N, C-alpha and C positions, 0 to 999 in steps of 0.2 A: 596676599591671602585672598582666596576665592570667597564669595559671599553666597548665602542662600536667601532667596527672596520668595515669599509666598504671595501670590497675586490672585485676588478674587476676580470673579466675572462681574462686569458692570451691570448686566441685566438679570443676574441671579439673585434670589432672596434667601437661599438656604445657607445654613451655617455648617461648615466642615470642621470637625474636631480631630486633632491628632492626639491619640491617647496612648499612654505607655502601659505595658502589661504589669501584673503584680510580680515584681522581681527584685531581688537584692543584689543583682549583678549589673555592672555597667555594661552597656551595649553600644556599638557604633553601627549606624546605618550608612553605608557608602553608596552614593548615587553614581551610576555609570556616566562617563564623559561622552554622552551622545543624547540626541533628541529622541524622545519616544514617550510612550504612555506606560505608566506603572500598572501592572496587572494585580488584581486582587483575587481573593477566593471566590468572588461573585463573577469574575470575568468569564465570558464565553469563549474567548480565544485562549488556547492552551499552548500553542506553538509560537515561538518568536517569529517575527517577520523573516522570511527567507529560509525557514526550515522546510526541507522537502518532505512531502507526504502525498500519496496518490492512491487512487482506487480505480481500476479499469475492469471492464467486463465485455463479453461477446454480445453484440447487439442482435446478431442473427439468431434464428431458432436453433441452428446447428451448423457445424463445419464438417464436411465430408473429409475423411482421411483414409489412407491405405493401411491395411493391417501390417504389422511387423515393420513399421517405418516410424522413425522419430519425426514428429511434426510440431512446428511452433503453433501455439494456440493464438487464433486471431482475436485479440482483445482490442477492439477498435473504438471503444467508447469510454470516456472518462466519467466517473461519478464525481470525482474532484481531482485536482492536480495543483497543489498549493504553490509550487515554484515553477511550473511549466516544464518539468523534467521528463514527463512521459510522452513518448512518441507514438501516436495512434496510427502511423503508417508503417512503422517497423516493429510495433508492439514490444517496445523495450523501455526500461526506466534507467536513466543516467542521473543520479542525484549529484548536485554540484557542491555539496558540503560533505567533507570527510567525516566518517564515523561509523558506528554500528547501527544497523537498521533492522527493525522487526519486519520480516517479510511473511506474508500470509497468502495462500493461494488454494484454489480448488479447481478440479476439472471433472465435469460430468461426462460419462462415456456410455453409449448404447450401441446395439447392433441390430440390424434389420432382420436377420434370420438366424444364422448359426451363432451359438453363444461363444463368448470369449473365454480364453483360458487365464487371462489376467491382463493387467495394464499397469503403466507407470505414469506418475506425474513427476516432472523434473524442473528444477530451477537451473537455468543456464546462466553462468557468469562469464562475460567476455567471450561468448560464443562456444563455451564448452560446458558439459554437464558438471554441476557443482553440488546439487542436492537432489536426492531422488526418494520417492515413496513408491514401493512396489506392492501390488495386490494380486494374490493368487486366488481367483474366484472362477466359478463355472456358472456364469449368469449372463443375462442379456443387458443388464444395467449395472452401473457402478459409479462411484465417486471417490476420488482420491484427493488428499489435501496435504499441504506442507506448511508448517509454521516454524520459523527459525530465525535467529539473529545472523546477519551477514555483514562483514566489514566491507565498506566501499571507500575508495580513495578520494572521492569528491571531484575527480576530473575525467578519467577515462573508463572507470568500471561501470558496467551496465548489466542489467538482469533481464531475462526473458522467461516466459513460461512455456514449457514443452510437454508433450504427451506421447505415449507409445502404447499401441494395442498389441496384445499377444493373441494372434489367431482371430477367429470370428469372421463373419461375412457382413459387409456394409457398415463398418464402424464409423461413428460420428462423435465429435465432441459436442455436448449439449450446450446451447446458448441461453439466451434470456427468455425465450418463450413469449416475447412481445412486451415484456415489462421489465424495466431495469431493476426492480426490487425482487424479481424472480430469477435472477441469473444463476446458472449452475456452474459456469466457468468464469473465474474471476482471479484478480491479482491485485495485491495492495502492499504498501510499505510506508514506514514512518521512522 
């Protein structure tokens, strides 16, 4: 039979109390067969160790693109990457844990002279268009966003952010404007 030991810290002076709730039902607390730290409602860490989460943005002020051409968004800077799964040179995320992921993204677009007829923001999965948001506008500026759950196999599936401008002269994807907290083109997942 396994035993449970409660061991105090030799240099600490505080008293820790394990208290039961007001209940008339018997409950069992089962500890995992692994070493780790128990999280509480006051814990600042909400993801278990090894849970993939990332946020990346474009560090440049803008990325020049060609009209009527699908273009991968250059998201070359990580705000965070909990599991090291985001590639800042290929601008893609390959989570190493199977499951459903909440994916969020936005792309800011502007044109230097002739206004655009519309634009698309696309999430590519494994090199092909998977999700798209299309905007039909007649303007010089715009922003498109996608927020969706996506299943990832945890080994080979990867995601990228792409954009497409419809018409216009001198289209660009808008970047950070010099500050990471002012980014207009970004990509995140958890």
